[in-house]
C-alpha positions in Angstrom: 10.7 6.5 -22.2 9.7 8.1 -25.5 6.3 9.3 -26.8 4.2 8.8 -23.7 1.0 10.2 -25.4 1.3 7.8 -28.3 1.9 4.8 -26.0 -1.1 5.8 -23.9 -3.3 6.0 -26.9 -2.3 2.5 -28.0 -2.9 1.1 -24.5 -6.3 2.8 -24.4 -7.4 1.4 -27.7 -6.4 -2.1 -26.6 -8.4 -2.0 -23.3 -11.6 -0.3 -24.4 -12.3 -3.1 -26.9 -14.9 -5.8 -26.4 -11.9 -8.3 -26.7 -10.6 -6.8 -23.5 -13.9 -7.4 -21.8 -14.0 -11.0 -22.9 -10.4 -11.5 -21.7 -10.9 -10.0 -18.2 -14.3 -11.1 -17.1 -15.3 -14.4 -15.6 -17.8 -15.6 -18.2 -15.3 -15.5 -21.1 -11.8 -15.4 -19.5 -9.6 -18.5 -19.4 -10.0 -21.2 -16.8 -6.4 -20.5 -15.7 -7.1 -17.1 -14.3 -10.1 -18.3 -12.3 -8.0 -21.1 -10.8 -5.2 -18.7 -9.9 -7.5 -16.2 -8.3 -9.0 -19.0 -6.1 -5.7 -20.7 -5.3 -2.2 -19.3 -5.9 -3.2 -15.6 -5.8 -5.6 -16.2 -2.9 -2.8 -17.8 -0.9 -0.6 -14.7 -1.5 -3.3 -12.3 -0.4 -4.2 -14.2 2.8 -0.6 -14.7 3.8 0.0 -11.0 3.3 -3.0 -10.0 5.5 -2.2 -12.6 8.2 1.6 -12.3 8.2 2.4 -8.7 7.1 -0.5 -6.5 7.6 -0.7 -5.0 11.0 -4.4 -5.5 11.3 -6.9 -3.7 13.5 -9.5 -6.4 14.2 -12.0 -3.8 15.5 -12.0 -2.0 12.2 -13.0 -3.5 8.8 -10.4 -3.4 6.0 -10.2 -0.7 3.3 -8.9 -2.3 0.1 -8.1 -0.9 -3.4 -7.1 -2.6 -6.6 -5.5 -0.4 -9.3 -5.7 -1.5 -12.9 -8.5 -3.8 -11.9 -9.6 -4.6 -15.5 -13.0 -6.4 -15.5 -13.1 -6.8 -11.7 -12.4 -10.5 -11.4 -9.6 -10.1 -8.9 -11.1 -7.6 -6.5 -14.5 -9.2 -6.3 -13.0 -12.5 -5.4 -10.7 -10.9 -2.9 -13.5 -9.2 -1.1 -15.4 -12.5 -0.9 -12.3 -14.3 0.3 -11.5 -11.9 3.0 -15.0 -12.0 4.4 -15.0 -15.8 4.4 -11.7 -15.9 6.3 -12.8 -13.5 9.0 -11.3 -10.3 7.7 -14.4 -8.1 7.1 -14.1 -5.5 4.4 -15.5 -2.1 5.2 -15.0 -0.5 1.8 -13.3 -1.6 -1.4 -12.5 0.2 -4.7 -11.4 -0.9 -8.1 -9.9 1.5 -10.6 -9.0 1.3 -14.3 -8.3 3.8 -17.0 -10.7 2.0 -19.4 -14.4 3.1 -19.0 -15.5 0.0 -20.8 -13.7 -2.3 -18.3 -15.0 -0.3 -15.3 -18.5 -0.9 -16.6 -17.8 -4.6 -17.0 -16.3 -4.7 -13.5 -19.5 -3.3 -12.0 -21.5 -6.0 -13.8 -19.0 -8.6 -12.5 -19.4 -7.6 -8.9 -23.2 -7.8 -9.2 -23.0 -11.2 -10.7 -20.4 -12.7 -8.4 -21.0 -11.1 -5.0 -24.0 -11.2 -2.6 -25.7 -7.8 -2.5 -24.4 -7.1 1.0 -20.8 -7.4 -0.3 -21.4 -5.9 -3.7 -22.6 -2.7 -1.9 -19.1 -2.4 -0.3 -17.3 -2.4 -3.6 -17.3 0.4 -6.2 -15.4 0.9 -9.5 -14.0 4.1 -10.8 -12.1 5.5 -13.8 -8.6 6.3 -12.7 -5.1 6.2 -14.2 -2.4 4.3 -12.3 -0.1 7.3 -12.4 -2.8 9.6 -11.1 -4.7 7.4 -8.6 -5.4 10.1 -6.0 -6.3 12.8 -8.4 -8.6 10.7 -10.5 -10.2 8.8 -7.7 -10.8 11.9 -5.6 -12.4 13.6 -8.6 -14.7 10.7 -9.1 -15.8 10.2 -5.5 -15.2 13.8 -4.1 -13.5 12.6 -0.9 -9.7 13.2 -1.3 -9.1 13.6 2.4 -10.6 10.2 3.0 -8.2 8.6 0.5 -5.0 9.7 2.2 -3.5 7.3 4.8 -6.6 5.2 5.1 -6.1 2.0 3.1 -5.0 -1.2 4.6 -4.3 -3.2 1.4 -3.6 -2.0 -2.2 -2.9 -4.4 -5.0 -2.2 -4.5 -8.7 -2.2 -7.5 -11.0 -0.6 -7.3 -14.5 -0.8 -3.6 -14.5 2.4 -2.0 -13.0 4.4 -2.8 -16.1 2.4 -0.1 -18.0 3.6 2.5 -15.5 7.2 1.5 -16.4 6.5 1.7 -20.1 5.1 5.2 -19.7 7.9 6.2 -17.3 5.3 6.7 -14.5 6.3 4.0 -12.0 7.4 6.5 -9.3 4.2 8.5 -9.6 2.1 5.3 -9.0 4.2 4.2 -6.1 4.0 7.7 -4.5 0.2 7.8 -4.6 0.0 4.2 -3.2 2.3 5.3 -0.4 0.1 8.3 0.4 -3.1 6.3 0.3 -1.9 3.5 2.6 -2.1 3.9 6.3 1.1 3.3 8.4 1.6 -0.5 8.3 -0.5 -0.9 5.2 0.6 -3.3 2.5 0.9 -3.2 -1.3 0.9 -6.4 -3.4 2.2 -6.2 -7.0 2.0 -9.2 -9.3 3.1 -8.9 -12.9 4.8 -10.6 -15.9 8.4 -11.9 -15.3 10.8 -10.8 -18.1 12.8 -13.9 -17.5 10.0 -16.3 -18.4 11.2 -18.0 -21.7 7.9 -17.9 -23.5 7.4 -14.2 -22.8 10.9 -13.4 -23.9 10.7 -15.4 -27.2 7.2 -14.1 -28.1 8.2 -10.5 -27.5 11.7 -10.5 -28.9 10.7 -9.9 -32.5 8.2 -7.2 -31.5 10.7 -5.4 -29.3 12.9 -4.5 -32.2 10.2 -2.2 -33.6 8.0 -1.5 -30.5 10.4 -1.7 -27.6 8.4 0.7 -25.4 5.1 -1.0 -25.9 6.5 -4.5 -25.2 9.0 -3.7 -22.4 8.8 -6.0 -19.3 10.6 -4.8 -16.2 12.9 -7.1 -14.2 12.0 -8.1 -10.6 14.4 -5.4 -9.3 12.7 -2.8 -11.6 9.3 -3.7 -10.2 10.5 -3.2 -6.7 12.7 -0.1 -7.3 9.9 2.6 -7.3 8.5 1.3 -4.0 12.0 1.2 -2.4 12.7 4.7 -3.6 9.4 6.0 -2.1 10.3 4.6 1.3 8.5 1.3 1.4 9.8 -1.7 3.3 10.1 -4.6 0.8 8.8 -7.6 2.6 9.0 -10.1 -0.2 10.0 -10.2 -3.9 10.4 -13.2 -6.1 9.0 -15.2 -9.0 6.2 -17.8 -8.9 3.3 -19.3 -11.0 3.5 -21.7 -14.0 -0.2 -21.5 -15.0 -1.1 -19.1 -17.9 -4.1 -16.9 -17.3 -5.6 -18.1 -20.6 -5.1 -21.8 -19.9 -8.0 -24.2 -20.3 -8.8 -27.0 -17.8 -6.5 -29.5 -19.2 -3.5 -27.2 -19.5 -4.2 -25.8 -16.0 -4.2 -29.4 -14.6 -0.9 -30.2 -16.4 0.8 -27.0 -15.2 -0.4 -27.8 -11.6 1.3 -31.2 -11.8 4.5 -29.7 -13.2 4.7 -26.6 -11.0 6.5 -28.1 -7.9 9.4 -29.4 -10.1 9.6 -26.3 -12.2 9.7 -24.1 -9.1 12.4 -26.3 -7.7 14.7 -26.1 -10.7 13.9 -22.8 -12.3 11.9 -20.5 -10.0 13.5 -17.3 -11.3 12.0 -18.1 -14.7 8.4 -18.6 -13.5 5.7 -16.6 -15.2 5.0 -14.0 -12.6 7.0 -11.5 -10.5 5.8 -10.7 -7.0 6.6 -7.6 -4.9 5.1 -7.1 -1.4 5.8 -3.8 0.2 4.7 -2.2 3.4 4.5 1.4 4.4 6.5 1.8 7.7 4.4 2.0 10.8 
């Protein structure tokens, strides 16, 4: 990749704005993302915990979301796991934007009961320096290594690719997961027609800023680091920004679209496990 510093500055400017807060918090985000967090994404998370994670029932889960934005995803995940009988001992959300970390803290207080909100904290950390930044913020590096059961990222790993830092992020995730721990990565699919057409004109002048990895490219850093790839594929036909009517229409059309054109669905999914 080219000028990493310039790219980082542009991403930083985008995600410290009030527009970013409105886009990534419950009160002002689209109905579509709320629906997905409670349905499609929730199914993926529960299936991963039930089918792939080698759980230890006697010990509550340790969970981390990198690139957590305004905290919508991790707050709902903590609540979901508790409701389904997978108690959470400690959960963390990280993001490189101080403004979004602040918004995430407010999101957790508004969405979660105090008993659950107390288990979740948010920290400023870059995806490519997760251990270094998180350890600096919480002063417990030794407790970060080999202790997490579940680590996930939603719509964030593509920025690592654009900065040429995918291997660095995957390496830190590997070090933080316990043996048998699972990482879930959900991001934009470069084969989805609307994404391709919207970005095509921009890519001529801003290729690095707009680059979307392929499914294989999303998986490659995890494979290279020694993860077992449990699942990879494409799914989801509901835009994060969709209103109620569009969400309903996409729900109705989703089974047929998945049947005839699954590889062109909106999202790419990679589930990887650290060998036990």
